[in-house]
N, C-alpha and C positions, 0 to 999 in steps of 0.2 A: 805799310802801304806800298803797292807795286807802282814803280815809276816806269812808264812806257817811254823808252828811248827810241830815237830814230832808227828804223830798220828799212833798208832799201833793197829791193829785189828786182832784178832785170832779167828778162828772157827774150830771145829772138823768136819771132813767131814762125808758125809752120802752116802752110795751106795744104791740108791733106784731108779731103773728104772721105769719110768711111761709109760704105754702103752695106746694106744687108747682104750677107754672104752665107753660103751653104757648106763651104769647105768640103768639096767632094772627095778629097784625098783622105779625109778622116772618117772612119766608120762610126755609125751610130751604135750606142750601147743602150739596151733596154733597162729601165730602172724598175719596171713593174711587169710581172709576167701575166697579169690578169687573173691569177689564181691564188697567190699567196703573198705574204709580206716579207719574203726572203730578201735580205739585204737591208732591212729597215728595223728600227727599234724605237719604242716610245721612250722619250727622255724625260718628260714631265707632264703634269696635268692629270685630271680625273675623267676626261672625256675618252671615249673609246674609238679605236680604229679597227676596221674589219674589211674583208673583201665581199662585195655583193655585186652580182651581175657584171663581172669584169671590171669593176671600179673599186678604188679605195674610198671608203666612206668614213669620214671623221665626224663623230657625234659630239655635241656640246657637252661640256662639263658644267658643274655648278659651284665648285669650291675654289678653283684656281682660275686665274685670268684666261689662260689658254692651255691647250694640249698640243703636243708636238710629236710627230712621227718622223724620225731623222734617218738619213742614210748612214750606213756604217763607214762608207768611204768619204773622203774629203776631196774637194775640187777647187781648182784655181781659176784658170781661164776655161771657158766652155761655151757651147751652144746648147741650150736646153729647150725642149718643147714638151708641152703637156696640154691636156684639156681639163676644164673644170666646169662643174654645174652647181650653181648656188641658188637653185629655184626655191629651196626652203627658206631663203632669207638669212642664212647664218654667215656672218663675216668670217673670213679666213685669209689664208695666204700661203705662199711658198717661200720659205727662208732660203737664202743663198749666202755662201761665204760666212756661215754662222758658227757660233760656239756656245758653250754653256758657261754659266757662272754660278757661284753659290747663292742660294736664296733661302729665306726663312722656311720655305716649304721643301727644301732640298736643293734643287737646281732650277735655273731659268734659262731660256734661250735668248741670245742677243745677236743682232746682225741685220743685214739687209733683208727686207721682205718685199716680195712682189705681191701686191695687195689683191685680195678678192673682196670686192665691195658691192654687195647686192642692194645697197640703199639707193635713194634718189640721186645722191651725189655721184655715184658710178665712177669711182676712181680705180676700178680694177686695172691692173698692170702698172699702176703708179708704184713708186719705190718709197717705202717707209723703213726707218731703222728701228727695229724692235728693241725696246729696253734701253735705248741710248738717246739719239738726237731727234727722234720722231720723223716727220715728213721731210724727205730730201728731194723728191721729185713728184709732187702732187700733179693732178691732171686738171687743175682749174683753168689752165690756159690751153688745154687740148680738147676742145669740144668734140672733134671728130673721133677721138679715142673713146670718150665717154659714150658717144652715140653708138659705137661699134659693139658694145657689150649687149649680149642677149640675156634678158631677165629669165627667160625660160629656155631650157635646153643647154647644150654644150658650147663652151667658148674655147678657142684655141689660143694659147699664149706661146710666144717665142721670146727667149731671153738670151742675149749675147753679152757675155762678160769677158772683156779683154783688157788686162791691165787696169788702169784707173777709169775706164769707161764702161758703163753698164747701160744697155739699151733693151727696151721691151716693145713688143707688138701684141695687139689683141685682135684676133680675127683678121690678121694681115694689115692692120692699121697701126702706124707708128704711135707709140704711147710715151714712155719715159725715155730720157736720154741724160744720164747722170755722169758727171765727172767727180770722182771721189777716190780717196786712197787710204781709207782707214782700215780696210780688210782686203787682203789679197787672196785668201783661201779660207775654206771651211766646209762644213757639211751642208747638205740640203735638208729641208724639213717641211713637212706639211703641217699647217696650223689650223686648228679649229677653235674659234673663240668660245668663251663661256656665254651662256644666255640664261636669263631667269624666266623666259617664257615657259608656260605650262606645256605647250606643244613641243613634241620632240623635233629637233632641228639637226640638220647635217649639211656638210659640204662634200662634194665628190670630185675625185680626180681619176683620170685614165690616160692611156696612150702616152706615158711618160718615157722620154728617151733623151740621151745626152751625147754630145761629141766632146771628148776631152781634148782641149787645146793646149794643155800643159800648164806648167807653173814657172814662167820665166823669172829668173832672178834679177834684181836690180844691179846696175853697174856700180861698183864701189869706187868713188872718186875722192877718197879721203885726201884732203890737202896736206896731210902728213907725208905723202909721197911726192917729193919735189919734182920727180920726173914727169908728172902729169900737169904741172901748174907753172905759170909764168908770172913773176912779180914785176910790177912797174911802179915808179914813183920815188922821188928822192927821199921823202920823209917816211916812207913805209918801212916798218920793222916787222919781219916775219919770224916767229919763234916756233919751233917744232919740238915737242917733248912728250913722251908717253902716249903717242897716238893722237895727240891734240895739237891744234895749230892756233896760235894767237897772233892776231893782226893788231899792230899799234900805230897810231899816228900821234906822236907827242907834240909836234910843232905844226899846227895847221898852215903856217906860212910856207911850209915845204911840201904841202899836199897838193892834190889828192894822191891816194895810193890805190893800186889795183892788183888783184890776184885772180888770174883767169886760167881756165883749162886751155891746154894746147889744142885739143880737138873740139869739134863742133857736134851739136846734138840737135835732133828734131823734136817732134811731138813726144810727149810723155810726162811723167811725174818726177819732179826734182824735189828731193827731201833734204833739208839741212837741219841738223841738231846743233844748237848754238847756245851760248851764254853771253848776255850783254854785261860787260864788266864796268865800263866807265864812259860817261859822256855821250856825245852824239854819234852812236855807233850805227854803221850802215852795212847792210848785207845786199849784195847785188848778184844777180844772175843775168848775164848780158849776152849780146849777140855779135859784137864787132871785134875789132882788133884788140889784143891785150893792152895796148898803150892806153886806151881810154874806154874800152868796151863799147865804142860807138861805131858809126859807119854802117850800121845795119838797121833795118826796121824792126827793132826789138821793143820791149816794154820794161817798165821799172815799177816796182812796188815799194812804197814808202810808208813805214809805220813810225809815227812821231807823236810825242805828247804835245808838241807845240801846235796850237790851233791853226788849222788850215794847211798844215805841211804834209799830212799823210794822204795816201791815195794811190791810184794806179796811173802811171804816166807812160808816155812814149819816151824812149831813151833820148835825153837831151831836149825833150819837147813838152807839150802841154799835158795837163792832167786829163785822163780818160774817164775815170770813175772815182768815187769816194764812198767809203764804207762808214759804218757806225763806229766812231772812235771809242765809245764806252764799251762796246763788245770787245774790241781789240785790246783795250787796256785791261779788261777783266781776264782776257785769255792769256796775256803775257805773264810769265812766272819769274820769280827772282832767280830760280836755278836754271836748269836746262829747258830749252824750248824746242819744239819741232815745227818747222815751217815747211809746208808742202805747196808747191805751185804746179798746177796741171795745165798743160797746153794741148789743145786739139784743134788744129786748123786756126781759125780766128777766135776760138773760145779760150777763155782763161778762167781758171778757178783757183782761189787762194784760201788755204786753211792754216790756222795757227793753233797748235795743240788741239786739233780736232774741231775747232770752231770755224764754221764756214763764214769767212769774212766777205767774200765777193765771188760772183761768177758773172762774166760779161763777155762781150765780143769786141775785138779790136781788128778792124780791117787792114789788109795790105801788110801783114807781118812777114818777115823773112822766114823761109822754110827751115833754115838751120842756123845755129849760132853757138857761141861759147857760153859756158856757165862760169860765173866769177863773183868776186866780192869787191866792193868799192868802199874806200874810206874817204868820205867827203872832206874837203879842205876847210869847211866852215868852222869846225870845232875839234877839240881833241877827242880821241876815241880809242877803245880797246874792245876787240871782239874775239871770243874764244870759240873755236869750231871743233866739234867732236866727230861729226859725221857729215858726209855729203854723198848722196846716191842719186842715180837717175834710172828710172824704169821706162824704157821706150814704149810708146803706144803702138802696138802692131797695126799694120794696115790689113784690111780685109782681103 
């Protein structure tokens, strides 16, 4: 049985609004010439893809859940535009940052999908994760986006993927706005769902183009490099060996202890690979001075098996939000775990081993702050850290 030990994460907030941008310095690249499927390949499914009247037409299959026509190139950050027509009523989508995996029928496609939903629900341009976690950014709270979709004729979609933030627009109306960091790059693919209807059905795409905004690498902040980190606390023991760092607090009476970066960071995704070894271990990413990681309007994430102890807090302050403890407990592993905290202005998203624990807003956060670890003085603890990285969220 997995025991969920206290995990504390703190970040300094950033107030950086990102708006729709066109990136005039980056040239457009056509993805479809209107005449052929050059640059594309069908990766799975028994539905067909062909060019008709200047559009790619994806026809339904009958034996496999979906059929996919994928780009031969892979993309990281990008601005993508295309038009679709789902007048036939066939569900489909456009995969982004996707990949294949083995399947009983050969291979299947997994990854983010920008939905094409011709049903009454009208969640077109919402974000679904195909083959994995399902809906990540549905449009149930976006009535204006649902109303923007045309049931007959062509719809224009814009997708802006920059680091851990993915946004979509349909017919120039904002739709999805997702913070997630499970995939940083991958191929694009057109999806046509299977249908058992007797009538032939298809979904159509045209005017597909993209601006390549690069594949920024995350900053490696491994605590094994002592030149980037500052330790504070009489009882804190820092052990570095084989690329791993272990933090120990054997005598709570001599705590707490802190290990913080010397430099400050703004909006972005912070990823920590860690192993909880003993006791009330706490992990902190904070915004203030190394002495106590306070003095800034940061926030703190606490994962604890003790009832009522977990949640999202302001640094040294009150709880802001609480998540489902059962989901957090199920997500935590006995071995290595990956915790991702994404900050975008006042928005905060928390993922543990891919499980989305929480996304909320915290007003009045500091624009920049330190990343660090805190060992609380309440109990003995031991935390093993294998990796720390930070991928900045670019401004438009």
